[in-house]
C-alpha positions as CSV (number, residue, x, y, z in Angstrom):
1,M,6.0,96.9,246.0
2,T,4.9,97.4,249.6
3,A,6.3,94.7,251.8
4,Y,4.0,92.5,253.8
5,T,5.5,92.5,257.3
6,P,4.3,89.9,259.7
7,S,3.2,90.9,263.2
8,T,5.8,89.6,265.7
9,S,3.1,89.3,268.4
10,S,1.5,86.5,266.5
11,H,4.6,84.6,265.6
12,V,4.9,81.0,266.9
13,L,8.1,81.7,268.8
14,D,6.4,84.2,271.1
15,A,3.8,81.6,272.2
16,N,6.6,79.3,273.5
17,L,9.1,81.6,275.2
18,G,9.4,81.6,279.0
19,Q,7.1,80.5,281.8
20,S,3.9,82.0,283.1
21,T,3.6,85.2,285.1
22,E,2.3,83.2,288.0
23,Q,5.5,81.1,288.1
24,A,7.6,84.3,287.8
25,G,5.5,85.8,290.6
26,L,6.0,82.8,292.8
27,G,9.8,83.1,292.5
28,A,9.6,86.8,293.3
29,S,7.5,86.2,296.5
30,A,9.9,83.5,297.7
31,A,12.8,85.9,297.3
32,L,10.9,88.6,299.1
33,A,10.1,86.3,302.0
34,A,13.8,85.3,302.3
35,G,14.8,88.9,302.4
36,R,12.7,89.6,305.5
37,G,15.1,87.6,307.7
38,R,12.6,85.0,308.9
39,A,14.0,81.9,310.4
40,I,14.3,79.4,307.6
41,S,13.8,75.8,308.3
42,A,15.5,73.0,306.4
43,F,12.1,72.3,304.9
44,R,11.7,75.8,303.6
45,L,15.2,75.9,302.2
46,W,14.5,72.7,300.4
47,L,11.2,74.1,299.0
48,L,13.0,77.3,297.9
49,G,15.6,75.2,296.1
50,L,12.9,73.5,294.2
51,V,11.5,76.9,293.0
52,F,14.9,78.0,291.8
53,L,15.4,74.7,290.1
54,G,12.1,75.2,288.2
55,L,13.2,78.6,287.1
56,F,16.5,77.4,285.8
57,A,14.7,74.5,284.1
58,G,12.4,77.0,282.3
59,I,15.4,79.0,281.2
60,G,17.1,75.9,280.0
61,A,14.1,75.0,278.0
62,K,14.1,78.4,276.3
63,I,17.7,78.0,275.4
64,V,17.1,74.5,273.9
65,Y,14.1,75.8,271.9
66,L,16.0,78.8,270.6
67,A,19.1,76.8,269.8
68,V,17.4,73.9,268.0
69,I,13.8,74.6,266.9
70,A,13.9,78.3,266.3
71,E,17.2,77.9,264.5
72,A,15.6,75.3,262.2
73,R,12.8,77.8,261.4
74,G,15.1,80.7,260.6
75,P,14.6,84.4,261.4
76,L,11.4,86.3,261.1
77,K,10.9,87.2,257.4
78,V,9.6,90.2,255.4
79,I,7.2,88.5,252.9
80,E,6.7,90.2,249.5
81,Y,6.5,89.7,245.8
82,T,9.7,90.7,244.0
83,L,10.6,91.1,240.3
84,G,14.2,90.1,241.1
85,G,15.2,86.7,242.3
86,P,18.1,84.7,243.8
87,A,21.4,85.8,242.2
88,D,22.4,82.2,241.3
89,E,19.1,81.4,239.6
90,H,18.6,81.9,235.8
91,R,15.9,84.4,235.3
92,R,13.6,83.7,232.3
93,S,13.9,86.4,229.7
94,R,11.2,89.1,229.6
95,I,9.1,89.4,226.4
96,E,8.3,92.9,225.1
97,D,6.3,94.4,222.3
98,R,8.0,96.5,219.6
99,N,7.9,99.6,221.8
100,G,9.3,98.0,224.9
101,R,6.0,97.4,226.7
102,I,6.1,94.2,228.8
103,L,4.2,91.2,227.6
104,A,5.7,88.6,229.9
105,D,7.9,88.9,232.9
106,N,8.7,87.1,236.2
107,V,7.8,87.5,239.9
108,Y,9.1,85.4,242.7
109,R,6.6,83.6,244.9
110,A,7.1,81.2,247.7
111,A,6.5,77.5,247.5
112,A,5.8,75.7,250.8
113,Y,7.5,72.3,251.1
114,A,7.9,69.7,253.9
115,N,10.7,67.5,255.1
116,P,8.7,64.5,256.5
117,S,11.6,63.3,258.7
118,K,11.5,66.6,260.6
119,I,7.7,67.0,261.1
120,Q,6.9,67.0,264.8
121,D,3.1,67.3,264.8
122,L,1.7,65.7,261.6
123,D,-2.0,65.9,262.7
124,G,-1.7,69.5,263.9
125,T,0.2,70.5,260.7
126,L,-2.4,68.9,258.4
127,N,-5.3,70.6,260.4
128,G,-3.6,73.9,260.0
129,L,-2.9,73.4,256.3
130,A,-6.6,72.4,255.8
131,Q,-7.7,75.8,257.2
132,I,-5.2,77.7,255.0
133,F,-6.0,75.8,251.8
134,P,-9.6,74.6,251.9
135,D,-9.2,73.0,248.5
136,M,-6.2,70.9,249.4
137,D,-6.5,67.0,249.4
138,I,-5.4,66.6,253.0
139,E,-5.5,62.8,253.0
140,E,-3.3,62.6,249.9
141,L,-0.8,65.0,251.5
142,R,-1.0,62.8,254.7
143,Q,0.2,59.8,252.7
144,R,3.1,61.7,251.3
145,L,4.1,63.2,254.6
146,S,3.9,59.9,256.4
147,D,6.9,58.6,254.3
148,R,9.7,59.4,256.7
149,D,12.3,58.3,254.2
150,R,11.4,61.3,252.0
151,S,13.2,64.6,252.6
152,F,11.2,66.9,250.2
153,V,7.5,67.1,249.5
154,Y,5.8,70.0,247.9
155,V,2.9,71.3,250.0
156,R,1.7,74.2,247.8
157,R,3.3,76.4,245.2
158,G,2.7,79.9,244.1
159,L,1.7,81.2,247.6
160,T,0.3,84.6,248.2
161,P,2.1,86.6,251.0
162,Q,-0.8,86.0,253.2
163,Q,-0.7,82.2,252.6
164,E,3.0,82.1,253.2
165,Q,2.6,83.9,256.5
166,A,-0.2,81.6,257.6
167,V,2.0,78.5,256.9
168,W,4.9,80.1,258.7
169,N,2.7,80.8,261.7
170,L,2.0,77.0,262.1
171,G,5.4,76.8,263.7
172,E,6.2,73.4,262.3
173,P,10.0,72.9,261.9
174,G,9.3,70.4,259.1
175,L,7.8,73.1,256.9
176,D,9.9,75.5,254.9
177,F,9.8,77.7,251.7
178,L,11.5,78.0,248.4
179,S,11.5,81.2,246.2
180,E,10.3,80.2,242.7
181,Q,9.9,82.1,239.4
182,H,6.4,82.7,238.2
183,R,5.5,84.1,234.9
184,V,3.2,87.2,234.7
185,Y,1.4,88.5,231.6
186,P,0.5,92.2,232.1
187,K,-1.7,92.2,228.9
188,G,-3.5,89.0,229.8
189,N,-5.9,87.7,227.2
190,L,-5.1,90.5,224.7
191,T,-1.8,88.8,223.6
192,A,-2.4,85.3,224.8
193,H,-2.4,83.7,221.3
194,V,0.9,85.4,220.5
195,V,2.8,85.1,223.8
196,G,1.4,81.8,225.0
197,F,1.9,80.5,228.5
198,N,4.2,78.5,230.8
199,D,3.7,75.6,233.2
200,I,4.3,76.0,236.9
201,D,8.0,75.3,236.3
202,T,8.2,78.1,233.7
203,A,8.6,75.8,230.7
204,G,6.9,77.3,227.6
205,L,3.8,75.4,226.5
206,A,2.3,77.6,223.8
207,G,2.9,80.6,221.6
208,V,6.2,82.4,221.6
209,E,6.9,81.1,225.1
210,A,7.1,77.5,223.6
211,Y,8.8,78.4,220.4
212,F,11.7,80.2,222.1
213,D,11.6,78.2,225.3
214,K,15.3,77.2,225.4
215,S,16.6,80.7,224.7
216,L,14.2,82.3,227.1
217,Q,15.4,80.0,229.8
218,Q,18.9,81.3,229.4
219,G,17.8,84.6,230.8
220,V,19.6,86.8,228.3
221,A,18.3,90.1,226.8
222,P,14.6,90.7,226.5
223,L,12.8,89.1,223.5
224,Q,11.3,92.0,221.5
225,L,8.3,91.1,219.4
226,S,7.0,92.8,216.3
227,I,3.6,93.2,217.9
228,D,2.4,96.7,218.8
229,V,0.1,96.4,221.9
230,G,-1.8,99.6,220.9
231,I,-2.6,98.2,217.5
232,Q,-3.4,94.8,218.9
233,H,-6.0,96.4,221.2
234,V,-7.7,98.3,218.3
235,V,-7.8,95.2,216.1
236,A,-9.1,93.0,218.9
237,E,-11.8,95.5,219.8
238,E,-13.1,95.9,216.3
239,L,-13.0,92.2,215.5
240,A,-14.9,91.5,218.8
241,A,-17.5,94.1,217.8
242,A,-18.1,92.5,214.4
243,I,-18.3,89.0,216.0
244,E,-20.9,90.3,218.5
245,H,-22.9,92.2,215.9
246,F,-23.2,89.2,213.6
247,E,-23.7,86.7,216.4
248,A,-20.6,84.7,215.2
249,P,-18.7,82.2,217.4
250,A,-15.2,83.2,216.4
251,G,-12.9,85.2,214.1
252,A,-9.4,86.3,213.4
253,A,-7.5,89.3,212.2
254,I,-3.9,90.0,211.3
255,L,-2.1,93.3,210.5
256,L,1.2,92.9,208.7
257,D,3.9,95.3,207.6
258,A,3.7,95.0,203.8
259,H,7.4,95.2,203.2
260,T,9.1,93.5,206.2
261,S,6.3,91.0,206.9
262,E,6.5,91.9,210.6
263,V,3.2,91.0,212.4
264,L,2.0,94.1,214.2
265,S,-1.2,92.5,215.3
266,M,-2.5,88.9,215.4
267,V,-5.8,88.4,217.1
268,S,-7.8,85.2,217.5
269,L,-11.2,85.3,219.2
270,P,-12.3,83.9,221.5
271,D,-9.1,84.2,223.4
272,Y,-8.0,82.8,226.8
273,D,-6.6,83.6,230.2
274,P,-2.9,82.7,230.2
275,Y,-2.8,82.4,234.0
276,N,-5.3,79.5,233.9
277,P,-5.2,77.8,230.5
278,A,-6.3,74.4,231.9
279,S,-9.7,75.8,232.7
280,Q,-10.2,77.3,229.3
281,S,-12.3,75.6,226.5
282,Q,-10.8,74.3,223.3
283,A,-12.6,77.0,221.4
284,Q,-10.6,79.6,223.4
285,L,-7.3,77.8,223.1
286,R,-7.5,77.4,219.3
287,N,-5.4,79.9,217.4
288,R,-7.5,80.8,214.4
289,A,-4.9,83.1,213.0
290,S,-2.0,80.7,212.6
291,Y,-3.2,77.2,213.4
292,E,-6.7,76.8,212.1
293,I,-7.1,76.4,208.3
294,Y,-10.0,77.6,206.2
295,E,-11.2,77.8,202.7
296,L,-11.3,81.6,202.5
297,G,-13.2,82.0,199.2
298,S,-12.9,84.9,196.9
299,V,-9.9,86.6,198.5
300,F,-8.0,83.9,196.5
301,K,-9.0,85.6,193.3
302,V,-6.2,88.1,194.0
303,F,-3.7,85.3,193.6
304,T,-5.4,84.1,190.4
305,L,-5.3,87.6,189.0
306,A,-1.6,87.9,189.8
307,A,-0.7,84.5,188.3
308,A,-2.7,85.3,185.1
309,L,-1.1,88.7,184.7
310,E,2.4,87.5,185.5
311,S,2.3,84.6,183.1
312,G,0.8,86.7,180.3
313,A,-2.3,84.5,180.3
314,V,-4.5,87.6,180.4
315,R,-4.1,91.3,179.8
316,L,-5.7,93.9,182.1
317,D,-7.6,95.5,179.2
318,E,-9.1,92.3,177.7
319,E,-12.6,90.9,178.3
320,I,-13.6,87.3,179.3
321,D,-17.0,85.7,178.8
322,V,-18.6,85.1,182.2
323,T,-21.9,83.7,181.1
324,G,-22.9,80.8,183.3
325,P,-23.1,78.1,184.2
326,M,-19.5,77.1,183.5
327,K,-19.3,73.3,183.1
328,I,-16.3,71.2,184.0
329,G,-17.2,67.5,183.4
330,W,-20.3,66.9,185.4
331,H,-19.6,70.0,187.7
332,E,-21.3,73.3,187.2
333,I,-19.7,76.6,188.3
334,N,-22.0,79.5,189.0
335,D,-21.7,83.1,190.3
336,F,-23.3,84.3,193.4
337,H,-25.1,86.9,191.2
338,P,-25.4,85.6,187.6
339,H,-23.7,87.6,184.9
340,F,-24.0,87.5,181.1
341,G,-21.7,88.3,178.3
342,K,-18.2,89.5,178.7
343,M,-16.4,91.4,181.5
344,D,-13.0,93.1,181.7
345,I,-10.5,91.9,184.3
346,K,-11.2,94.7,186.7
347,T,-14.9,94.0,186.7
348,I,-14.4,90.3,187.1
349,I,-12.6,90.9,190.3
350,S,-14.7,93.8,191.5
351,K,-17.9,91.8,190.9
352,S,-16.2,88.7,192.2
353,S,-17.1,86.4,189.3
354,N,-16.2,82.8,190.0
355,I,-16.6,82.0,186.3
356,G,-14.3,84.8,185.2
357,S,-11.7,83.7,187.8
358,G,-12.0,80.0,186.7
359,R,-11.5,80.9,183.1
360,M,-8.3,82.9,184.0
361,A,-7.0,80.0,186.0
362,L,-7.6,77.6,183.1
363,R,-5.4,79.8,181.0
364,V,-2.7,79.7,183.6
365,G,-2.9,75.9,183.9
366,N,-3.0,73.5,186.8
367,R,0.8,73.0,187.2
368,A,1.7,76.7,186.9
369,Q,-1.1,77.6,189.4
370,K,0.1,75.0,191.9
371,R,3.7,76.2,191.5
372,F,2.7,79.9,191.9
373,L,0.7,79.2,195.1
374,G,3.6,77.2,196.4
375,S,5.9,80.1,195.9
376,L,3.7,82.2,198.2
377,G,3.9,79.7,201.0
378,L,0.3,78.6,200.7
379,L,1.1,74.9,200.3
380,S,3.4,74.4,203.3
381,S,3.4,75.2,207.0
382,A,3.7,78.8,208.0
383,E,7.2,80.1,209.0
384,I,6.2,81.9,212.1
385,E,7.6,81.9,215.6
386,V,4.7,80.2,217.4
387,Q,4.2,76.5,218.1
388,E,0.6,76.6,216.7
389,V,0.9,76.1,212.9
390,S,-0.7,73.6,210.6
391,V,-0.1,72.1,207.2
392,P,-2.5,73.5,204.5
393,R,-5.0,71.0,203.0
394,Y,-5.2,70.8,199.2
395,P,-6.2,68.0,196.7
396,G,-3.8,65.2,195.9
397,T,-5.1,65.3,192.4
398,W,-4.9,68.8,190.9
399,K,-6.8,68.6,187.7
400,K,-9.1,71.0,185.7
401,I,-11.9,71.1,188.2
402,Q,-9.5,71.7,191.1
403,T,-7.8,74.5,189.1
404,V,-11.1,76.2,188.7
405,T,-12.4,75.9,192.3
406,I,-9.1,76.8,193.9
407,S,-9.0,80.0,191.7
408,Y,-11.9,81.3,193.9
409,G,-10.8,79.8,197.2
410,H,-12.5,76.5,197.4
411,G,-10.6,73.2,197.7
412,L,-7.5,74.7,199.3
413,A,-7.5,75.4,203.1
414,T,-4.8,77.4,204.7
415,S,-4.4,79.6,207.7
416,P,-5.4,83.3,207.6
417,L,-1.8,84.2,208.5
418,Q,-0.5,82.5,205.4
419,V,-3.0,84.3,203.2
420,V,-2.2,87.8,204.5
421,N,1.5,87.0,204.2
422,A,1.1,85.9,200.6
423,F,-1.1,89.0,199.8
424,A,1.7,91.3,201.0
425,A,3.8,90.1,198.1
426,M,1.0,90.9,195.7
427,V,1.0,94.6,196.6
428,N,4.5,95.4,197.9
429,G,6.2,95.3,194.5
430,G,6.3,91.5,194.2
431,I,8.7,90.3,197.0
432,Y,7.7,87.5,199.3
433,R,9.1,87.5,202.8
434,P,7.9,85.0,205.5
435,A,5.9,86.6,208.3
436,T,7.7,87.1,211.6
437,L,6.8,87.9,215.1
438,I,10.2,89.3,215.9
439,K,10.9,93.0,215.6
440,R,13.3,93.8,212.8
441,D,16.3,96.0,213.5
442,P,15.5,99.1,211.6
443,S,19.2,99.8,211.1
444,A,19.9,96.4,209.5
445,P,19.4,95.9,205.7
446,L,16.1,94.4,204.7
447,L,16.3,90.7,203.8
448,D,16.2,90.1,200.1
449,G,13.1,87.9,200.1
450,T,11.9,86.0,197.0
451,R,10.5,87.8,193.9
452,V,7.3,86.1,193.0
453,I,5.8,88.7,190.6
454,S,7.2,91.7,188.8
455,T,6.8,95.3,190.0
456,R,4.5,95.9,187.0
457,T,2.2,93.0,187.9
458,S,2.1,94.2,191.5
459,Q,1.2,97.7,190.3
460,Q,-1.7,96.2,188.2
461,V,-2.9,94.2,191.1
462,R,-3.1,97.3,193.2
463,E,-5.0,99.1,190.5
464,V,-7.6,96.4,190.5
465,L,-7.9,96.2,194.3
466,D,-8.4,100.0,194.4
467,Y,-11.2,99.6,191.9
468,V,-12.8,96.8,194.0
469,V,-13.2,99.2,196.9
470,R,-14.3,102.2,194.8
471,E,-16.7,100.4,192.5
472,G,-17.2,96.8,193.6
473,T,-18.0,94.5,196.4
474,G,-15.5,96.1,198.8
475,G,-17.2,99.5,199.0
476,K,-17.8,99.2,202.8
477,A,-14.1,98.9,203.4
478,G,-13.5,102.5,202.2
479,A,-11.8,104.3,205.0
480,E,-12.3,108.1,205.5
481,G,-9.1,109.9,204.5
482,Y,-7.2,106.8,203.4
483,R,-7.0,105.1,200.1
484,V,-7.5,101.4,200.6
485,G,-7.7,98.5,198.2
486,G,-8.8,94.9,198.8
487,K,-11.0,91.9,198.1
488,T,-14.0,90.5,199.7
489,G,-14.3,86.8,200.5
490,T,-17.4,84.6,201.3
491,A,-17.0,80.8,201.4
492,D,-19.4,78.1,202.4
493,K,-17.8,75.8,205.0
494,P,-17.0,72.2,204.1
495,S,-19.3,69.7,205.7
496,S,-19.5,65.9,205.2
497,G,-17.9,65.9,201.8
498,S,-20.0,68.8,200.6
499,Y,-20.5,72.5,201.5
500,N,-22.9,73.9,204.1
501,E,-24.7,77.0,202.6
502,D,-25.8,78.0,206.1
503,A,-22.3,78.2,207.6
504,R,-19.8,80.5,205.9
505,I,-16.6,82.4,206.3
506,A,-16.8,86.1,205.7
507,S,-13.5,88.0,205.1
508,F,-11.9,91.1,203.7
509,L,-8.2,91.2,202.6
510,G,-6.7,94.6,201.8
511,A,-3.8,97.0,201.9
512,F,-3.4,100.7,202.9
513,P,-2.6,103.1,201.5
514,I,-3.2,101.3,198.2
515,D,-1.2,103.7,196.1
516,D,1.9,102.9,198.2
517,P,1.0,100.0,200.5
518,Q,2.7,100.0,203.9
519,Y,0.4,97.6,205.7
520,V,-1.9,94.7,204.8
521,L,-4.8,93.5,206.9
522,L,-7.1,90.5,206.9
523,V,-10.4,90.4,208.9
524,M,-12.2,87.1,209.0
525,V,-15.4,86.2,210.8
526,D,-16.5,82.6,211.2
527,E,-20.2,81.7,210.7
528,P,-21.8,85.2,210.9
529,L,-25.5,85.5,210.7
530,P,-27.5,88.1,208.6
531,Q,-28.7,91.1,210.6
532,D,-31.2,93.8,210.2
533,G,-29.7,96.3,207.8
534,T,-27.6,93.7,205.8
535,A,-30.3,92.9,203.3
536,G,-30.4,89.3,204.5
537,Y,-26.6,88.8,203.7
538,A,-23.7,87.8,205.9
539,T,-21.0,88.1,203.2
540,G,-17.5,89.5,203.4
541,G,-18.7,92.8,202.0
542,W,-21.3,93.2,204.8
543,V,-19.5,91.6,207.7
544,A,-15.7,92.0,207.4
545,A,-15.3,95.1,205.2
546,P,-16.8,97.5,207.7
547,A,-14.5,96.1,210.4
548,F,-11.6,96.6,208.1
549,K,-12.6,100.2,207.5
550,R,-12.8,100.9,211.2
551,I,-9.4,99.3,212.0
552,V,-7.7,101.3,209.2
553,E,-9.3,104.6,210.4
554,R,-8.1,104.0,214.0
555,T,-4.7,102.5,213.3
556,A,-3.4,104.6,210.4
557,P,-2.8,107.6,212.6
558,M,-1.1,105.4,215.2
559,L,1.2,104.1,212.4
560,G,2.1,107.6,211.3
561,L,0.2,107.6,208.0
562,Q,-1.1,110.9,206.8
563,K,-4.6,111.3,205.5
564,A,-4.6,111.3,201.7
565,L,-5.9,114.3,199.7
566,P,-9.0,113.5,197.6
567,D,-8.5,112.9,193.9
568,P,-9.3,115.9,191.6
569,Q,-12.2,114.0,190.0
570,E,-13.7,113.3,193.4
571,S,-13.8,117.1,194.2
572,D,-16.8,119.2,193.4
């Protein structure tokens, strides 16, 4: 960076060196007069002696000043920001994305401090500081600087070069500077909910910065995350567009490697400024991807389908009666659009029948359902490398009615990250691996993971999800040139022991390419409103599915996926 070099003409030392030109001129005149050979009286000799005495006194004052005061202030400085720091200071490790792009690094900035016992002009110093820092509480600083028993008092930290120079120019020997580490976040808000932020002493307070705080403080090799900044930008942009279009207050989206469970993008909106978190609202600071928990609705039917197929409770080619309402005790279960008669399994999922899902879950049984969901990490805190995680909420009593409602995503609240992580195991061949924000070494063997369903069941689930996009509620998720499969979700939000039909969560959970899934993606929008052109709906199919489509179309080429050829039956 370009150094900021102070002007020596304005430095405090220059204002105090030597005597005036008039005094110097007076000495020169006296010497000239003596050289003319006039008769010098004893009085004139005495007067001349006084002049020379004054000159020597001035020189002596200079020497004392330079030896004592100027020495205490140190030499003139070149003031600049630097990425390096003192050799004996631990440098907090850099954080990078998976491609080496910097997400967090350090600069060194000056901190002004005072030694009250060495301050010579307290009032003048305070007046000067008040002009440099108009927001400073000068009276509070006066109290601290008045304590002559103290040898160290911070004046202001994180100075700009201009502020540092202005403090230096005050010329107060009791003021000095420290060089301190300050964290910088080149991607700002874009990665705030992943990377987090530090306090002024560079201690991690949120995100990855907090989770890995101790190891980052050791200043070893850079910490390389699984996040891809380019993918993160696309996901954030499309999620923000959906939120704006549907006048929603918030949303989240996560894109995961289907096999390694590496998180390539994790977006929570609104986001925040990592440089100034104290001024941000709670709505901005809340991580809706990993911390907030939601009842996500019909996307849970994917897990119900997998559990039923894996246990043998249903066959893919059989039909189930979905005539409503379905009565469980005094409870009635209905479908968003009523259906009558029997449906095959594909149609139950593609038409998103709550009754069909509930009947499949009853065949599985409450204990087996709970055990299966637990194996997917949906009943415990997420294993992810950020501080912001929560414990899912589910009923203490898990009976028949809970089995039915949980089958379609009501009664169990968990984070979006946990849902997309569990979904990866449904489509990747049946292996569950906890999500991670750390880049995997591609040369290292893939962790074994835990088998939760068979490869055959996983293949059947993919077949159904493909059908949902081609023939069912997920049609608007169909991406041009890429085969995708997934499931819509629309859930009324809990409110005062009931559900608010005017406040809902709209989501789409899917994989691409569905014939050989490499990536899984969840898009969730919180409390969207119907818009012109949505037929009065604000459901997952209308709100989240189009955003899913746009993200796939933009990120698939970035991820190296080739466009799929059309099926023979789709050709003319």
